[in-house]
C-alpha positions in Angstrom: -19.4 -48.7 -41.2 -17.0 -46.9 -43.5 -15.6 -50.0 -45.1 -18.8 -50.7 -47.0 -17.2 -50.5 -50.4 -15.2 -53.6 -49.8 -16.9 -56.2 -51.9 -15.1 -59.1 -50.3 -17.0 -59.0 -47.0 -18.1 -62.2 -45.3 -21.9 -62.7 -45.5 -22.1 -62.3 -41.7 -20.5 -58.9 -42.0 -23.2 -57.8 -44.5 -25.9 -59.2 -42.3 -24.5 -57.3 -39.3 -24.4 -54.1 -41.2 -28.0 -54.5 -42.3 -29.1 -55.1 -38.7 -27.3 -51.9 -37.6 -28.7 -49.7 -40.4 -32.2 -51.1 -39.8 -31.9 -50.4 -36.0 -31.1 -46.7 -36.9 -34.3 -46.2 -39.0 -36.8 -49.1 -38.7 -39.8 -47.4 -40.2 -38.0 -45.4 -42.8 -36.3 -48.5 -44.2 -39.4 -50.6 -43.9 -37.8 -53.8 -42.6 -35.8 -56.9 -43.3 -36.8 -60.0 -45.3 -34.9 -62.7 -43.4 -34.8 -66.0 -45.3 -33.6 -68.7 -42.9 -35.0 -71.8 -41.2 -35.5 -71.7 -37.5 -32.1 -72.4 -35.9 -28.9 -70.9 -34.5 -28.2 -68.7 -37.5 -31.5 -66.9 -37.4 -31.4 -66.6 -33.6 -27.9 -65.1 -33.8 -29.1 -62.3 -36.2 -32.2 -61.6 -34.1 -30.0 -61.4 -31.0 -27.9 -58.8 -32.7 -31.0 -56.8 -33.6 -32.3 -57.0 -30.0 -29.0 -55.6 -28.7 -28.8 -52.8 -31.3 -32.3 -51.4 -30.8 -32.5 -48.6 -28.2 -34.3 -49.2 -25.0 -38.0 -48.5 -24.9 -39.5 -49.2 -28.3 -41.1 -52.7 -28.4 -39.9 -55.7 -30.3 -43.2 -57.5 -30.8 -43.9 -60.9 -32.4 -46.9 -61.0 -34.7 -48.9 -64.2 -34.3 -49.1 -66.6 -37.2 -52.5 -66.3 -39.0 -53.3 -62.9 -37.3 -56.7 -61.6 -38.4 -57.6 -58.0 -39.3 -58.8 -57.2 -35.8 -55.5 -58.4 -34.3 -53.4 -56.6 -36.8 -55.3 -53.3 -37.2 -57.6 -53.2 -34.2 -61.3 -53.2 -34.2 -64.4 -53.8 -32.1 -63.8 -55.3 -28.7 -66.7 -57.7 -28.5 -66.7 -58.3 -24.8 -66.3 -54.7 -23.9 -69.0 -53.7 -26.4 -71.5 -56.1 -25.1 -70.8 -55.0 -21.5 -70.9 -51.3 -22.3 -73.8 -51.3 -24.8 -71.8 -49.1 -27.1 -69.0 -49.7 -29.6 -65.6 -50.0 -27.9 -62.6 -50.0 -30.2 -59.3 -51.8 -29.3 -55.9 -51.2 -30.8 -54.2 -53.8 -32.9 -50.6 -55.1 -33.0 -49.5 -52.4 -35.4 -50.6 -49.6 -33.1 -49.2 -51.4 -30.0 -45.8 -51.7 -31.7 -45.6 -48.0 -32.7 -42.0 -46.9 -32.7 -40.7 -50.4 -32.6 -40.3 -53.6 -34.7 -42.7 -56.3 -35.6 -41.4 -59.9 -36.0 -43.6 -61.7 -38.6 -43.1 -65.5 -38.5 -43.7 -67.7 -41.5 -44.1 -64.7 -43.8 -44.2 -67.0 -46.9 -47.7 -68.1 -45.7 -49.0 -64.6 -45.2 -52.3 -64.1 -47.0 -52.2 -61.5 -49.7 -55.0 -59.5 -48.2 -53.2 -59.3 -44.8 -49.9 -58.4 -46.6 -51.7 -55.5 -48.4 -53.1 -54.1 -45.2 -49.6 -54.4 -43.5 -48.1 -52.7 -46.6 -50.6 -49.8 -46.4 -49.7 -49.3 -42.7 -46.0 -49.2 -43.6 -46.7 -46.6 -46.3 -48.9 -44.3 -44.1 -47.3 -44.8 -40.7 -50.8 -45.1 -39.1 -53.9 -47.3 -38.9 -57.3 -45.8 -39.7 -60.4 -47.5 -38.2 -63.8 -46.5 -39.4 -66.8 -47.1 -37.2 -70.3 -45.6 -37.5 -69.0 -42.9 -39.9 -66.2 -41.8 -37.7 -62.5 -42.5 -38.4 -60.1 -43.1 -35.5 -56.3 -42.9 -36.3 -53.6 -44.7 -34.4 -49.9 -44.1 -35.1 -48.1 -47.2 -36.3 -44.5 -46.2 -37.3 -43.1 -49.7 -37.2 -40.4 -51.7 -39.0 -41.0 -55.3 -40.0 -38.7 -58.3 -39.8 -40.4 -60.9 -42.0 -39.1 -64.4 -41.2 -39.2 -66.3 -44.5 -39.1 -70.1 -43.9 -40.1 -71.1 -47.4 -38.6 -74.1 -49.3 -37.4 -73.4 -52.8 -37.8 -70.3 -54.9 -41.6 -70.8 -55.3 -42.4 -70.2 -51.6 -41.8 -66.5 -51.1 -43.6 -63.8 -49.1 -46.2 -61.7 -51.0 -44.5 -59.2 -53.3 -46.6 -56.3 -51.8 -44.8 -56.8 -48.5 -41.3 -57.8 -49.8 -41.1 -54.7 -52.0 -41.4 -52.5 -48.9 -38.6 -54.2 -46.9 -35.2 -52.6 -47.7 -32.9 -55.5 -46.8 -33.4 -59.0 -48.3 -31.1 -61.3 -46.2 -30.4 -64.9 -46.9 -28.8 -66.8 -44.0 -29.3 -70.3 -45.4 -26.0 -72.3 -45.2 -24.1 -69.8 -43.1 -22.3 -71.3 -40.1 -23.6 -69.9 -36.8 -20.3 -70.4 -35.0 -18.2 -67.8 -36.8 -16.8 -65.0 -34.7 -19.2 -62.0 -34.2 -18.4 -59.0 -36.5 -17.9 -55.6 -34.9 -21.3 -54.1 -34.0 -22.1 -50.6 -32.6 -23.9 -50.5 -29.3 -27.4 -49.2 -28.7 -26.0 -45.8 -27.6 -24.4 -45.3 -31.0 -27.7 -46.3 -32.7 -29.5 -43.7 -30.5 -27.0 -41.0 -31.6 -27.4 -42.0 -35.2 -31.2 -41.7 -34.9 -30.9 -38.1 -33.6 -28.4 -37.3 -36.4 -30.4 -38.9 -39.2 -32.8 -35.9 -40.0 -29.7 -33.8 -40.6 -28.0 -36.1 -43.1 -28.0 -34.9 -46.7 -27.1 -36.7 -49.9 -25.7 -35.1 -53.1 -27.9 -35.4 -56.2 -25.1 -37.6 -57.7 -25.7 -40.2 -55.1 -29.4 -40.5 -56.0 -28.6 -40.7 -59.7 -25.9 -43.4 -59.1 -28.3 -45.5 -57.1 -31.1 -45.2 -59.7 -28.6 -46.0 -62.5 -27.5 -49.1 -60.6 -31.0 -50.3 -60.1 -31.8 -49.9 -63.8 -28.6 -51.8 -64.8 -29.6 -54.6 -62.4 -33.1 -54.9 -63.9 -34.8 -53.5 -60.8 -37.9 -51.5 -61.9 -39.5 -50.9 -58.5 -39.1 -47.2 -57.6 -38.9 -48.1 -53.9 -35.6 -49.9 -54.2 -33.4 -46.9 -55.0 -35.3 -44.8 -52.5 -34.6 -47.4 -49.8 -31.0 -47.6 -50.9 -30.7 -43.8 -50.5 -32.3 -44.0 -47.0 -29.8 -46.8 -46.1 -26.9 -44.6 -47.3 -28.1 -41.8 -45.0 -28.4 -44.2 -42.1 -24.8 -45.4 -42.8 -23.5 -41.8 -42.7 -25.4 -41.1 -39.5 -24.0 -44.2 -37.9 -20.5 -42.9 -38.7 -21.3 -39.5 -37.2 -21.4 -37.7 -40.5 -24.1 -35.4 -42.0 -23.0 -35.9 -45.7 -23.4 -39.2 -47.6 -20.1 -40.4 -49.1 -19.3 -42.8 -51.9 -18.7 -45.7 -49.5 -22.2 -45.2 -47.9 -23.8 -45.4 -51.4 -21.8 -48.5 -52.2 -22.8 -50.2 -49.0 -26.5 -49.4 -49.6 -26.2 -50.8 -53.2 -24.7 -54.0 -51.9 -27.3 -54.5 -49.2 -30.5 -53.2 -50.9 -30.0 -53.5 -54.6 -27.8 -56.6 -55.2 -30.2 -59.2 -53.8 -33.0 -57.8 -56.0 -31.1 -58.1 -59.3 -33.0 -59.7 -62.2 -30.3 -59.4 -64.8 -26.5 -59.2 -65.0 -25.5 -55.6 -65.9 -24.4 -55.2 -69.5 -20.8 -54.4 -70.1 -19.6 -51.9 -72.7 -16.7 -52.8 -74.9 -14.3 -49.9 -74.5 -11.2 -51.6 -75.9 -11.2 -49.5 -79.1 -11.8 -46.2 -77.2 -8.8 -43.9 -77.0 -7.4 -43.4 -73.6 -8.5 -40.2 -71.9 -6.1 -37.3 -71.8 -4.2 -37.0 -68.6 -5.3 -34.2 -66.4 -3.0 -31.1 -66.0 -0.5 -31.2 -63.3 -2.2 -30.6 -59.9 -5.8 -31.1 -61.2 -5.9 -34.8 -60.1 -4.9 -33.8 -56.5 -7.4 -31.1 -56.4 -10.2 -33.3 -57.8 -9.4 -36.2 -55.5 -10.6 -34.2 -52.5 -14.2 -34.9 -53.5 -14.9 -38.6 -53.2 -18.0 -38.2 -55.5 -15.8 -37.1 -58.5 -13.0 -39.7 -58.5 -13.7 -42.4 -59.4 -17.1 -42.0 -61.2 -19.8 -42.7 -58.6 -22.1 -44.5 -61.0 -19.4 -47.1 -61.8 -18.4 -47.4 -58.2 -21.9 -48.1 -56.9 -22.8 -50.5 -59.8 -19.5 -52.4 -59.3 -20.2 -52.8 -55.6 -23.7 -54.0 -56.2 -22.7 -56.4 -58.9 -19.9 -57.9 -56.7 -22.4 -58.5 -54.0 -25.0 -60.5 -56.1 -25.3 -63.9 -54.3 -23.6 -66.7 -56.2 -26.7 -68.8 -56.6 -28.7 -65.9 -57.9 -25.9 -64.9 -60.3 -25.9 -68.4 -61.8 -29.6 -68.3 -62.4 -29.4 -64.8 -63.9 -26.8 -65.9 -66.4 -29.0 -68.9 -67.3 -32.0 -66.7 -67.6 -34.0 -68.6 -65.0 -34.3 -66.2 -62.1 -37.9 -65.2 -61.3 -38.7 -61.9 -63.0 -41.4 -60.7 -60.6 -44.3 -61.6 -58.5 -47.0 -63.9 -59.6 -50.7 -63.9 -59.0 -52.2 -66.2 -56.4 -53.6 -68.5 -58.9 -50.7 -68.9 -61.3 -47.7 -70.0 -59.2 -46.5 -73.1 -57.5 -47.9 -73.5 -54.0 -50.4 -70.7 -54.5 -53.4 -70.4 -52.3 -56.8 -71.3 -53.8 -60.2 -70.8 -52.4 -61.7 -73.9 -50.7 -65.2 -74.4 -49.3 -64.9 -77.6 -47.3 -61.3 -77.7 -46.3 -58.3 -75.4 -45.9 -57.0 -73.0 -43.3 -58.8 -69.9 -42.2 -58.2 -66.8 -44.3 -60.7 -64.2 -42.9 -64.4 -64.0 -43.1 -67.1 -62.5 -45.3 -70.8 -61.7 -45.2 -72.9 -64.7 -46.3 -75.2 -67.5 -45.2 -73.9 -70.8 -43.9 -75.0 -73.0 -46.8 -73.4 -75.0 -49.6 -70.8 -76.3 -47.2 -69.7 -72.8 -45.8 -68.9 -72.6 -42.2 -70.5 -70.0 -39.9 -68.1 -67.9 -37.9 -69.9 -67.4 -34.6 -67.5 -64.9 -33.1 -67.4 -62.6 -36.2 -71.2 -62.9 -36.5 -71.6 -61.7 -32.9 -69.0 -59.0 -33.5 -71.1 -57.7 -36.5 -74.3 -57.8 -34.4 -72.9 -56.2 -31.2 -73.1 -52.5 -32.2 -76.8 -52.8 -32.8 -77.9 -54.5 -29.6 -79.2 -51.5 -27.7 -81.4 -50.4 -30.6 -82.6 -54.0 -31.4 -83.4 -54.8 -27.8 -85.5 -51.6 -27.5 -87.4 -52.5 -30.7 -88.0 -56.1 -29.7 -88.5 -55.3 -26.0 -86.4 -58.4 -25.4 -83.1 -58.5 -23.4 -81.7 -61.5 -25.4 -79.0 -61.0 -28.0 -80.6 -60.1 -31.4 -78.8 -61.6 -34.4 -80.2 -61.0 -37.9 -79.5 -62.4 -41.3 -77.3 -59.5 -42.3 -75.0 -60.2 -39.4 -74.1 -63.7 -40.6 -70.4 -64.1 -41.3 -68.9 -67.2 -42.9 -65.3 -68.3 -42.8 -63.1 -68.1 -45.9 -60.8 -71.1 -46.3 -57.7 -71.3 -48.4 -55.8 -74.4 -49.3 -52.3 -74.5 -50.9 -52.4 -75.9 -54.4 -50.0 -78.6 -55.5 -47.8 -78.6 -58.5 -47.0 -81.4 -60.9 -43.6 -81.3 -62.6 -43.6 -83.4 -65.8 -40.3 -84.5 -67.1 -40.3 -85.3 -70.9 -37.1 -87.1 -71.8 -35.8 -87.8 -75.2 -34.9 -91.6 -74.8 -33.7 -92.1 -78.4 -30.2 -92.5 -79.8 -26.9 -93.5 -78.2 -27.1 -90.8 -75.5 -30.5 -91.9 -74.2 -29.2 -93.8 -71.1 -27.3 -90.7 -69.9 -30.3 -88.5 -70.3 -32.5 -90.9 -68.5 -30.1 -91.3 -65.7 -29.9 -87.6 -65.1 -33.7 -87.3 -65.2 -34.0 -90.1 -62.7 -31.6 -88.3 -60.3 -33.5 -85.0 -60.7 -36.8 -86.7 -60.0 -35.5 -88.3 -56.8 -34.1 -84.9 -55.7 -37.4 -83.2 -56.3 -39.4 -85.9 -54.5 -37.7 -85.0 -51.3 -39.2 -81.5 -51.6 -42.6 -82.9 -52.5 -43.0 -84.4 -49.1 -43.0 -80.9 -47.7 -44.8 -79.1 -50.4 -47.2 -82.0 -51.3 -46.3 -81.7 -54.9 -46.1 -84.4 -57.6 -43.6 -85.5 -60.2 -44.2 -87.4 -63.5 -41.9 -88.9 -66.1 -42.6 -89.3 -69.9 -40.1 -90.8 -72.3 -40.4 -90.7 -76.1 -38.6 -93.0 -78.5 -39.2 -95.2 -81.5 -42.7 -94.3 -82.7 -44.3 -92.7 -79.7 -44.3 -91.5 -76.1 -44.7 -93.6 -72.9 -45.7 -92.6 -69.4 -43.1 -94.2 -67.2 -44.1 -92.6 -64.0 -47.6 -91.3 -63.4 -47.9 -88.2 -61.2 -46.8 -89.2 -57.7 -45.1 -88.0 -54.6 -44.4 -91.5 -53.3 -40.6 -92.1 -53.1 -41.0 -95.9 -53.2 -43.3 -95.9 -56.2 -40.9 -93.5 -58.0 -37.9 -95.8 -57.4 -39.8 -98.8 -58.7 -40.9 -96.9 -61.8 -37.4 -95.6 -62.5 -35.6 -98.9 -62.0 -35.6 -99.9 -65.7 -36.0 -97.3 -68.4 -36.0 -98.2 -72.1 -33.8 -96.3 -74.6 -32.7 -96.2 -78.2 -34.5 -95.8 -81.5 -35.9 -92.9 -83.5 -37.0 -89.5 -82.1 -40.8 -88.8 -82.2 -40.4 -85.3 -80.7 -43.9 -84.1 -81.7 -45.5 -87.2 -80.0 -43.6 -86.5 -76.8 -44.7 -82.8 -76.7 -48.3 -83.7 -77.5 -48.3 -86.4 -74.7 -46.9 -83.8 -72.2 -49.6 -81.3 -73.1 -52.4 -83.8 -72.6 -51.0 -85.0 -69.3 -50.5 -81.4 -68.1 -54.0 -80.3 -69.1 -55.4 -83.3 -67.2 -53.5 -82.3 -64.1 -54.7 -78.7 -64.4 -58.4 -79.9 -64.6 -57.8 -81.8 -61.4 -56.7 -78.6 -59.6 -52.9 -79.0 -59.8 -50.5 -76.5 -61.4 -48.5 -78.3 -64.0 -45.0 -77.5 -65.3 -43.1 -79.3 -68.1 -39.4 -79.9 -68.3 -38.3 -81.1 -71.8 -34.9 -82.7 -72.1 -33.9 -83.0 -75.8 -31.5 -81.8 -78.5 -34.5 -80.6 -80.5 -33.9 -82.8 -83.5 -36.9 -85.0 -84.2 -37.0 -87.5 -87.1 -40.5 -89.1 -86.7 -43.6 -87.1 -87.7 -46.9 -87.1 -85.7 -48.4 -89.7 -88.1 -45.4 -92.0 -87.6 -43.7 -91.4 -90.9 -40.0 -90.9 -91.1 -38.5 -87.6 -92.3 -36.6 -84.9 -90.4 -38.3 -81.9 -92.2 -41.9 -83.1 -91.5 -40.9 -84.2 -88.0 -39.5 -80.7 -87.1 -42.6 -79.0 -88.6 -44.9 -81.2 -86.4 -42.7 -80.6 -83.3 -42.9 -76.8 -83.7 -46.7 -77.1 -84.2 -47.0 -79.2 -81.1 -44.9 -76.7 -79.1 -47.0 -73.8 -80.2 -50.1 -75.7 -79.1 -48.6 -76.3 -75.7 -47.7 -72.6 -75.4 -51.3 -71.7 -76.5 -52.6 -73.8 -73.7 -50.8 -71.5 -71.2 -48.6 -74.3 -69.8 -45.2 -73.2 -68.3 -42.2 -75.1 -69.7 -38.4 -75.3 -69.5 -36.3 -76.7 -72.3 -33.0 -78.4 -71.4 -30.7 -78.9 -74.4 -28.8 -82.1 -73.7 -26.7 -82.1 -76.9 -22.9 -81.9 -76.7 -23.0 -78.3 -78.1 -26.0 -75.9 -78.1 -28.3 -76.7 -80.9 -30.1 -74.1 -83.0 -33.0 -76.6 -83.3 -33.4 -76.7 -79.5 -33.4 -72.9 -79.4 -36.1 -72.7 -82.0 -38.1 -75.2 -80.1 -37.8 -73.3 -76.9 -38.9 -70.1 -78.7 -42.0 -72.0 -80.0 -42.7 -73.2 -76.5 -42.3 -69.7 -75.0 -39.9 -71.4 -72.5 -36.5 -70.6 -71.0 -33.7 -72.3 -72.8 -30.9 -74.0 -70.7 -27.9 -75.5 -72.4 -26.6 -78.4 -70.3 -24.4 -80.6 -72.4 -23.4 -82.5 -69.2 -26.5 -81.9 -67.1 -26.0 -83.4 -63.6 -29.1 -84.1 -61.4 -28.4 -81.4 -58.9 -28.0 -78.6 -61.5 -31.1 -79.8 -63.3 -33.1 -79.9 -60.1 -32.1 -76.3 -59.3 -33.1 -75.1 -62.7 -36.5 -76.8 -62.5 -37.3 -75.2 -59.1 -36.3 -71.8 -60.5 -38.5 -72.3 -63.6 -41.4 -73.4 -61.4 -41.4 -70.0 -59.7 -42.0 -68.2 -63.0 -45.6 -67.3 -63.8 -47.6 -69.4 -66.2 -47.0 -68.2 -69.7 -50.0 -67.2 -71.7 -50.5 -67.5 -75.5 -48.8 -64.8 -77.4 
């Protein structure tokens, strides 16, 4: 593990190192967020982990849609009814104490369940309260969250992801590459015994914190996890002191995938060169790897070199998601539903207004009181009262509507429309899975026209996109106004709208239809501010040959990310749209 500073490692080498470090300290490192579809690549990594884990601690799979009783433990209904007294059973967390939990389809984990799982990871135990008494079960586990989401908008809850040290992305990696060198489980057992003795110099912690700040990582857990990973790397090498290569490896595996900005570079071209050290001083100082070269620069360089290429491109474009979003303000979010949806727990209530009675949970709530109630009623039948009623909570995944607003005026209109058509068709492929919709508005001449109403039908989209008009003046304000009205209508119908505006930002037709560039620009900015005031997320794509100040001003008025794509191809545009859809809805300033 001593070659961690090498920034040119193959992605499989980094994945193997993460598996080895996690096997050394599962609970201390929290876990691994493994983004990969079911298949050979994911099975390969899980096979490595199974071989690395020492014999004994369980590797337990957590069922999809597990309830609180299954996760934390709770009242055993059958045993309670038979015994006539409360009987508490242990949940999956307590059963996996000392081992690893495999969490399938983590992107669909309800936020409440994620919060309870995060609390157990923080405390290392599960506390069950019953009849005023608290029972504690140890639950020192690590979690491998299997993220099978599609696109940047489908991610596991932030409360859980923030506690997992290693974000790994195996998408696109060939599963037939030769296996990297892995330690055996005996080496992992030795590292576990050595781990409590490993110490880190204060400079290591400072360097990891500085790297996190430079990368735009503001969670305090990330540098702490990186420090823990550096200690695990040292223990796996049989050392009790963390070296620079351990810190660099930790920065690459823990910090780099979490970056939200490209580190700023300082211009040192005008600085005078440092004075050379006296003879013999360089040799003496080089004995300490924490002093030469500067550890802060070494760790940050290692992390920056390990930022995934796709994430780096989005960071430079300013489109990477900046943080978690609330359940109600992101694409694919879960919304409460009465009549339809998938189960998301229970609550106290009466089965009315379309709510469904949960019979099992109702009996579970009534079970502890049966001995007392039977004695009062002098009746051996099960006694269920109104306060025992539990109704099912249902959640349904909301759909999004991406509205393309295309400037169809001028000589370049046909190129813009062709790229919008390609992006719409690419996004429609994802819509079949996410059940989202796409719409297309074009503005030219004196107004805006809805060419493709919100749809996820591929055949309908192709028919609507077959012939698109182009040429004429640029009624920019009319296009923005039409997009706002359409988006507000979709929001009233329960969809989450997002607007993608393709234009050079230079309108020449005012809202009332009169010609004149000054009045047209004033109306366009006013329409943009109204759209921003409505809390509608947007993305502006500048399609001019060179970045236009007018387009930047329009993006600022919209409160939208600005993306300069003079030669925007459909694939690049589609990627940018999906990244922007993951951002939270922007509220009025």
